The first five atom37 places (N, CA, C, CB, O) and aatype in JSON, in Angstrom:
{
  "aatype": [12, 2, 0, 7, 0, 7, 5, 0, 9, 7, 7, 18, 5, 1, 7, 0, 0, 6, 0, 8, 7, 7, 19, 6, 11, 2, 18, 5, 5, 6, 10, 15, 0, 2, 11, 5, 9, 18, 19, 16, 5, 19, 19, 0, 0, 7, 5, 9, 1, 2, 0, 7, 10, 6, 0, 0, 11, 10, 1, 5, 0, 0, 0, 19, 9, 16, 5, 19, 7, 1, 6, 9, 15, 1, 7, 19, 7, 5, 7, 12, 1, 9, 1, 13],
  "atom_mask": [
    [1, 1, 1, 1, 1],
    [1, 1, 1, 1, 1],
    [1, 1, 1, 1, 1],
    [1, 1, 1, 0, 1],
    [1, 1, 1, 1, 1],
    [1, 1, 1, 0, 1],
    [1, 1, 1, 1, 1],
    [1, 1, 1, 1, 1],
    [1, 1, 1, 1, 1],
    [1, 1, 1, 0, 1],
    [1, 1, 1, 0, 1],
    [1, 1, 1, 1, 1],
    [1, 1, 1, 1, 1],
    [1, 1, 1, 1, 1],
    [1, 1, 1, 0, 1],
    [1, 1, 1, 1, 1],
    [1, 1, 1, 1, 1],
    [1, 1, 1, 1, 1],
    [1, 1, 1, 1, 1],
    [1, 1, 1, 1, 1],
    [1, 1, 1, 0, 1],
    [1, 1, 1, 0, 1],
    [1, 1, 1, 1, 1],
    [1, 1, 1, 1, 1],
    [1, 1, 1, 1, 1],
    [1, 1, 1, 1, 1],
    [1, 1, 1, 1, 1],
    [1, 1, 1, 1, 1],
    [1, 1, 1, 1, 1],
    [1, 1, 1, 1, 1],
    [1, 1, 1, 1, 1],
    [1, 1, 1, 1, 1],
    [1, 1, 1, 1, 1],
    [1, 1, 1, 1, 1],
    [1, 1, 1, 1, 1],
    [1, 1, 1, 1, 1],
    [1, 1, 1, 1, 1],
    [1, 1, 1, 1, 1],
    [1, 1, 1, 1, 1],
    [1, 1, 1, 1, 1],
    [1, 1, 1, 1, 1],
    [1, 1, 1, 1, 1],
    [1, 1, 1, 1, 1],
    [1, 1, 1, 1, 1],
    [1, 1, 1, 1, 1],
    [1, 1, 1, 0, 1],
    [1, 1, 1, 1, 1],
    [1, 1, 1, 1, 1],
    [1, 1, 1, 1, 1],
    [1, 1, 1, 1, 1],
    [1, 1, 1, 1, 1],
    [1, 1, 1, 0, 1],
    [1, 1, 1, 1, 1],
    [1, 1, 1, 1, 1],
    [1, 1, 1, 1, 1],
    [1, 1, 1, 1, 1],
    [1, 1, 1, 1, 1],
    [1, 1, 1, 1, 1],
    [1, 1, 1, 1, 1],
    [1, 1, 1, 1, 1],
    [1, 1, 1, 1, 1],
    [1, 1, 1, 1, 1],
    [1, 1, 1, 1, 1],
    [1, 1, 1, 1, 1],
    [1, 1, 1, 1, 1],
    [1, 1, 1, 1, 1],
    [1, 1, 1, 1, 1],
    [1, 1, 1, 1, 1],
    [1, 1, 1, 0, 1],
    [1, 1, 1, 1, 1],
    [1, 1, 1, 1, 1],
    [1, 1, 1, 1, 1],
    [1, 1, 1, 1, 1],
    [1, 1, 1, 1, 1],
    [1, 1, 1, 0, 1],
    [1, 1, 1, 1, 1],
    [1, 1, 1, 0, 1],
    [1, 1, 1, 1, 1],
    [1, 1, 1, 0, 1],
    [1, 1, 1, 1, 1],
    [1, 1, 1, 1, 1],
    [1, 1, 1, 1, 1],
    [1, 1, 1, 1, 1],
    [1, 1, 1, 1, 1]
  ],
  "atom_positions": [
    [[77.85, -12.27, 4.65], [77.08, -11.74, 5.74], [75.91, -10.91, 5.22], [77.96, -10.92, 6.66], [74.81, -11.0, 5.76]],
    [[76.13, -10.1, 4.21], [75.04, -9.3, 3.65], [73.94, -10.16, 3.06], [75.57, -8.35, 2.6], [72.77, -9.8, 3.15]],
    [[74.31, -11.29, 2.46], [73.31, -12.18, 1.87], [72.42, -12.76, 2.96], [73.98, -13.32, 1.08], [71.2, -12.83, 2.79]],
    [[73.0, -13.15, 4.06], [72.22, -13.7, 5.18], [71.31, -12.65, 5.77], [0.0, 0.0, 0.0], [70.16, -12.95, 6.12]],
    [[71.79, -11.43, 5.89], [70.97, -10.36, 6.44], [69.82, -10.04, 5.5], [71.82, -9.09, 6.69], [68.7, -9.78, 5.94]],
    [[70.1, -10.06, 4.19], [69.05, -9.8, 3.2], [67.96, -10.86, 3.26], [0.0, 0.0, 0.0], [66.77, -10.54, 3.16]],
    [[68.37, -12.11, 3.42], [67.4, -13.19, 3.51], [66.56, -13.06, 4.79], [68.11, -14.55, 3.49], [65.35, -13.29, 4.79]],
    [[67.23, -12.68, 5.86], [66.52, -12.52, 7.13], [65.5, -11.38, 7.02], [67.51, -12.24, 8.27], [64.37, -11.51, 7.49]],
    [[65.92, -10.29, 6.41], [65.01, -9.14, 6.24], [63.84, -9.53, 5.34], [65.76, -7.92, 5.66], [62.69, -9.19, 5.61]],
    [[64.15, -10.24, 4.25], [63.09, -10.69, 3.34], [62.11, -11.61, 4.04], [0.0, 0.0, 0.0], [60.89, -11.49, 3.86]],
    [[62.63, -12.52, 4.84], [61.75, -13.42, 5.61], [60.88, -12.65, 6.59], [0.0, 0.0, 0.0], [59.7, -12.93, 6.74]],
    [[61.49, -11.69, 7.25], [60.76, -10.85, 8.19], [59.64, -10.1, 7.48], [61.71, -9.86, 8.89], [58.52, -10.04, 7.98]],
    [[59.96, -9.54, 6.31], [58.96, -8.77, 5.57], [57.81, -9.66, 5.1], [59.61, -8.08, 4.37], [56.64, -9.26, 5.15]],
    [[58.14, -10.86, 4.64], [57.08, -11.79, 4.21], [56.2, -12.19, 5.39], [57.7, -13.05, 3.55], [54.98, -12.25, 5.28]],
    [[56.84, -12.47, 6.52], [56.08, -12.84, 7.73], [55.19, -11.7, 8.2], [0.0, 0.0, 0.0], [54.04, -11.91, 8.58]],
    [[55.74, -10.49, 8.17], [54.96, -9.33, 8.59], [53.79, -9.09, 7.64], [55.86, -8.07, 8.65], [52.69, -8.76, 8.08]],
    [[54.02, -9.27, 6.34], [52.95, -9.08, 5.35], [51.86, -10.13, 5.56], [53.5, -9.17, 3.91], [50.67, -9.82, 5.47]],
    [[52.26, -11.36, 5.84], [51.29, -12.42, 6.07], [50.49, -12.16, 7.35], [51.99, -13.79, 6.14], [49.28, -12.36, 7.38]],
    [[51.17, -11.73, 8.39], [50.48, -11.41, 9.65], [49.52, -10.25, 9.44], [51.5, -11.07, 10.75], [48.4, -10.26, 9.95]],
    [[49.96, -9.24, 8.69], [49.09, -8.09, 8.4], [47.85, -8.54, 7.64], [49.86, -7.02, 7.6], [46.74, -8.09, 7.92]],
    [[48.05, -9.43, 6.67], [46.92, -9.96, 5.9], [45.94, -10.7, 6.8], [0.0, 0.0, 0.0], [44.72, -10.57, 6.62]],
    [[46.44, -11.48, 7.74], [45.58, -12.21, 8.68], [44.79, -11.26, 9.57], [0.0, 0.0, 0.0], [43.61, -11.46, 9.82]],
    [[45.47, -10.23, 10.05], [44.8, -9.24, 10.9], [43.72, -8.52, 10.1], [45.82, -8.21, 11.46], [42.62, -8.31, 10.62]],
    [[44.01, -8.14, 8.86], [43.04, -7.45, 8.01], [41.82, -8.34, 7.72], [43.7, -7.02, 6.69], [40.68, -7.87, 7.75]],
    [[42.09, -9.62, 7.44], [40.99, -10.55, 7.18], [40.12, -10.71, 8.42], [41.53, -11.93, 6.73], [38.89, -10.71, 8.32]],
    [[40.73, -10.84, 9.58], [39.98, -10.95, 10.83], [39.15, -9.7, 11.08], [40.94, -11.19, 12.01], [37.99, -9.79, 11.5]],
    [[39.73, -8.54, 10.82], [39.01, -7.28, 10.99], [37.78, -7.23, 10.09], [39.94, -6.09, 10.7], [36.71, -6.83, 10.54]],
    [[37.93, -7.62, 8.84], [36.81, -7.6, 7.9], [35.71, -8.57, 8.33], [37.29, -7.94, 6.49], [34.52, -8.26, 8.2]],
    [[36.1, -9.73, 8.84], [35.11, -10.7, 9.3], [34.36, -10.18, 10.53], [35.79, -12.03, 9.62], [33.14, -10.35, 10.63]],
    [[35.08, -9.55, 11.44], [34.45, -8.95, 12.62], [33.48, -7.85, 12.2], [35.5, -8.4, 13.58], [32.38, -7.75, 12.73]],
    [[33.91, -7.03, 11.26], [33.08, -5.95, 10.76], [31.79, -6.5, 10.14], [33.84, -5.1, 9.73], [30.71, -5.97, 10.39]],
    [[31.92, -7.55, 9.35], [30.76, -8.18, 8.72], [29.83, -8.77, 9.77], [31.21, -9.27, 7.74], [28.61, -8.63, 9.67]],
    [[30.39, -9.42, 10.77], [29.57, -10.01, 11.83], [28.84, -8.92, 12.61], [30.44, -10.85, 12.79], [27.66, -9.07, 12.93]],
    [[29.52, -7.83, 12.92], [28.89, -6.72, 13.64], [27.75, -6.12, 12.82], [29.92, -5.64, 13.98], [26.71, -5.75, 13.37]],
    [[27.95, -6.02, 11.52], [26.89, -5.48, 10.65], [25.67, -6.39, 10.67], [27.41, -5.3, 9.21], [24.54, -5.92, 10.75]],
    [[25.91, -7.7, 10.58], [24.8, -8.65, 10.61], [24.04, -8.57, 11.93], [25.31, -10.08, 10.39], [22.81, -8.59, 11.95]],
    [[24.76, -8.47, 13.03], [24.12, -8.35, 14.35], [23.29, -7.09, 14.41], [25.18, -8.35, 15.48], [22.15, -7.12, 14.89]],
    [[23.83, -5.98, 13.93], [23.12, -4.71, 13.94], [21.84, -4.8, 13.12], [24.01, -3.59, 13.4], [20.77, -4.38, 13.57]],
    [[21.95, -5.35, 11.91], [20.78, -5.46, 11.03], [19.69, -6.31, 11.67], [21.18, -6.05, 9.65], [18.52, -5.94, 11.65]],
    [[20.06, -7.44, 12.25], [19.06, -8.31, 12.86], [18.44, -7.66, 14.09], [19.68, -9.65, 13.24], [17.25, -7.85, 14.36]],
    [[19.22, -6.88, 14.84], [18.67, -6.18, 16.0], [17.69, -5.1, 15.57], [19.79, -5.57, 16.84], [16.66, -4.9, 16.23]],
    [[17.99, -4.4, 14.49], [17.08, -3.38, 13.99], [15.78, -4.02, 13.5], [17.74, -2.56, 12.84], [14.7, -3.51, 13.77]],
    [[15.89, -5.13, 12.8], [14.7, -5.84, 12.31], [13.86, -6.32, 13.5], [15.1, -7.04, 11.41], [12.64, -6.17, 13.51]],
    [[14.52, -6.9, 14.5], [13.8, -7.38, 15.69], [13.11, -6.23, 16.42], [14.77, -8.1, 16.64], [11.98, -6.38, 16.87]],
    [[13.79, -5.1, 16.54], [13.18, -3.95, 17.21], [11.95, -3.47, 16.44], [14.2, -2.8, 17.34], [10.95, -3.08, 17.04]],
    [[12.02, -3.49, 15.12], [10.87, -3.1, 14.31], [9.7, -4.05, 14.51], [0.0, 0.0, 0.0], [8.55, -3.62, 14.59]],
    [[9.98, -5.34, 14.59], [8.92, -6.32, 14.81], [8.29, -6.15, 16.18], [9.48, -7.74, 14.67], [7.07, -6.26, 16.32]],
    [[9.1, -5.88, 17.18], [8.58, -5.67, 18.54], [7.71, -4.42, 18.57], [9.73, -5.54, 19.57], [6.64, -4.41, 19.18]],
    [[8.17, -3.35, 17.91], [7.38, -2.11, 17.85], [6.04, -2.36, 17.16], [8.16, -1.01, 17.1], [5.0, -1.92, 17.66]],
    [[6.07, -3.05, 16.03], [4.84, -3.33, 15.3], [3.88, -4.19, 16.12], [5.16, -4.01, 13.98], [2.67, -3.98, 16.1]],
    [[4.42, -5.16, 16.82], [3.59, -6.02, 17.67], [2.96, -5.2, 18.79], [4.42, -7.17, 18.26], [1.8, -5.42, 19.14]],
    [[3.71, -4.27, 19.36], [3.17, -3.41, 20.42], [2.05, -2.53, 19.91], [0.0, 0.0, 0.0], [1.03, -2.35, 20.58]],
    [[2.24, -1.97, 18.71], [1.19, -1.13, 18.12], [-0.06, -1.95, 17.82], [1.7, -0.46, 16.84], [-1.18, -1.5, 18.07]],
    [[0.13, -3.14, 17.29], [-1.01, -4.01, 16.99], [-1.75, -4.4, 18.27], [-0.55, -5.28, 16.24], [-2.98, -4.42, 18.29]],
    [[-1.01, -4.69, 19.33], [-1.64, -5.03, 20.61], [-2.43, -3.85, 21.15], [-0.57, -5.46, 21.63], [-3.52, -4.03, 21.69]],
    [[-1.9, -2.64, 21.01], [-2.62, -1.45, 21.47], [-3.9, -1.25, 20.69], [-1.73, -0.19, 21.34], [-4.94, -0.91, 21.26]],
    [[-3.85, -1.48, 19.38], [-5.06, -1.36, 18.55], [-6.11, -2.38, 18.98], [-4.72, -1.54, 17.06], [-7.3, -2.08, 19.05]],
    [[-5.66, -3.6, 19.25], [-6.59, -4.64, 19.68], [-7.2, -4.32, 21.04], [-5.88, -6.01, 19.73], [-8.38, -4.58, 21.28]],
    [[-6.4, -3.75, 21.94], [-6.93, -3.35, 23.25], [-7.97, -2.25, 23.1], [-5.79, -2.87, 24.18], [-8.99, -2.25, 23.79]],
    [[-7.71, -1.3, 22.18], [-8.69, -0.24, 21.93], [-9.98, -0.82, 21.4], [-8.12, 0.79, 20.95], [-11.07, -0.45, 21.85]],
    [[-9.87, -1.73, 20.43], [-11.07, -2.36, 19.87], [-11.83, -3.12, 20.94], [-10.7, -3.3, 18.7], [-13.06, -3.06, 20.99]],
    [[-11.12, -3.84, 21.8], [-11.77, -4.58, 22.88], [-12.49, -3.64, 23.84], [-10.74, -5.43, 23.64], [-13.58, -3.95, 24.31]],
    [[-11.88, -2.5, 24.13], [-12.52, -1.54, 25.03], [-13.8, -0.98, 24.4], [-11.55, -0.38, 25.36], [-14.81, -0.83, 25.09]],
    [[-13.76, -0.69, 23.1], [-14.95, -0.18, 22.42], [-16.05, -1.22, 22.41], [-14.6, 0.24, 20.99], [-17.21, -0.92, 22.68]],
    [[-15.68, -2.47, 22.08], [-16.68, -3.54, 22.05], [-17.29, -3.76, 23.43], [-16.06, -4.84, 21.54], [-18.5, -3.97, 23.55]],
    [[-16.46, -3.71, 24.46], [-16.96, -3.87, 25.83], [-17.93, -2.76, 26.18], [-15.8, -3.89, 26.84], [-18.99, -3.01, 26.76]],
    [[-17.58, -1.52, 25.83], [-18.46, -0.39, 26.13], [-19.78, -0.5, 25.37], [-17.77, 0.92, 25.79], [-20.84, -0.24, 25.94]],
    [[-19.72, -0.89, 24.1], [-20.94, -1.07, 23.32], [-21.8, -2.17, 23.94], [-20.6, -1.41, 21.84], [-23.02, -2.02, 24.03]],
    [[-21.19, -3.25, 24.36], [-21.92, -4.33, 25.02], [-22.6, -3.85, 26.29], [0.0, 0.0, 0.0], [-23.74, -4.22, 26.56]],
    [[-21.91, -3.03, 27.07], [-22.51, -2.49, 28.3], [-23.7, -1.59, 27.98], [-21.47, -1.7, 29.11], [-24.73, -1.66, 28.65]],
    [[-23.56, -0.77, 26.96], [-24.65, 0.12, 26.57], [-25.86, -0.68, 26.1], [-24.2, 1.08, 25.46], [-27.0, -0.36, 26.45]],
    [[-25.61, -1.72, 25.32], [-26.72, -2.56, 24.85], [-27.39, -3.24, 26.04], [-26.22, -3.62, 23.83], [-28.61, -3.26, 26.14]],
    [[-26.57, -3.79, 26.93], [-27.11, -4.46, 28.11], [-27.92, -3.5, 28.97], [-25.98, -5.08, 28.94], [-28.99, -3.85, 29.47]],
    [[-27.4, -2.29, 29.15], [-28.12, -1.29, 29.95], [-29.44, -0.92, 29.27], [-27.25, -0.02, 30.14], [-30.47, -0.79, 29.93]],
    [[-29.39, -0.77, 27.94], [-30.61, -0.44, 27.2], [-31.65, -1.55, 27.3], [0.0, 0.0, 0.0], [-32.84, -1.27, 27.46]],
    [[-31.21, -2.8, 27.2], [-32.13, -3.92, 27.32], [-32.71, -3.96, 28.73], [-31.43, -5.25, 26.99], [-33.9, -4.19, 28.9]],
    [[-31.87, -3.73, 29.72], [-32.33, -3.72, 31.11], [-33.36, -2.64, 31.35], [0.0, 0.0, 0.0], [-34.35, -2.88, 32.02]],
    [[-33.15, -1.45, 30.82], [-34.11, -0.36, 30.97], [-35.4, -0.67, 30.23], [-33.52, 0.96, 30.46], [-36.48, -0.36, 30.72]],
    [[-35.3, -1.28, 29.08], [-36.49, -1.67, 28.33], [-37.32, -2.68, 29.08], [0.0, 0.0, 0.0], [-38.55, -2.63, 29.03]],
    [[-36.67, -3.59, 29.79], [-37.4, -4.59, 30.56], [-38.06, -3.96, 31.78], [-36.46, -5.71, 30.97], [-39.14, -4.39, 32.18]],
    [[-37.42, -2.98, 32.38], [-38.0, -2.3, 33.54], [-39.27, -1.54, 33.17], [-36.99, -1.35, 34.16], [-40.24, -1.53, 33.93]],
    [[-39.28, -0.93, 32.03], [-40.43, -0.16, 31.61], [-41.62, -1.09, 31.36], [-40.11, 0.65, 30.35], [-42.75, -0.72, 31.67]],
    [[-41.41, -2.24, 30.84], [-42.49, -3.17, 30.54], [-43.03, -3.84, 31.79], [-42.03, -4.22, 29.57], [-44.23, -4.1, 31.9]],
    [[-42.14, -4.11, 32.72], [-42.6, -4.85, 33.9], [-42.63, -3.91, 35.05], [-41.7, -6.06, 34.22], [-42.98, -4.3, 36.16]]
  ]
}
């Protein structure tokens, strides 16, 4: 009877160790996947931020160019009025 109980306990311990190993492996894989998701989200957020800053710079440049064009046009218009 003791031999059978010992075998049963040994089997239980091996099964529990194997299950624990599977749970640990799954945990590590989940952790790795979460890290990859986090890293890619941070990279994407940086790209979006940089694109927004670049767009703002381009809008500023466009506003300056538009204003300069208006000033030139106004100056040309005034020059034509004085002559005619």
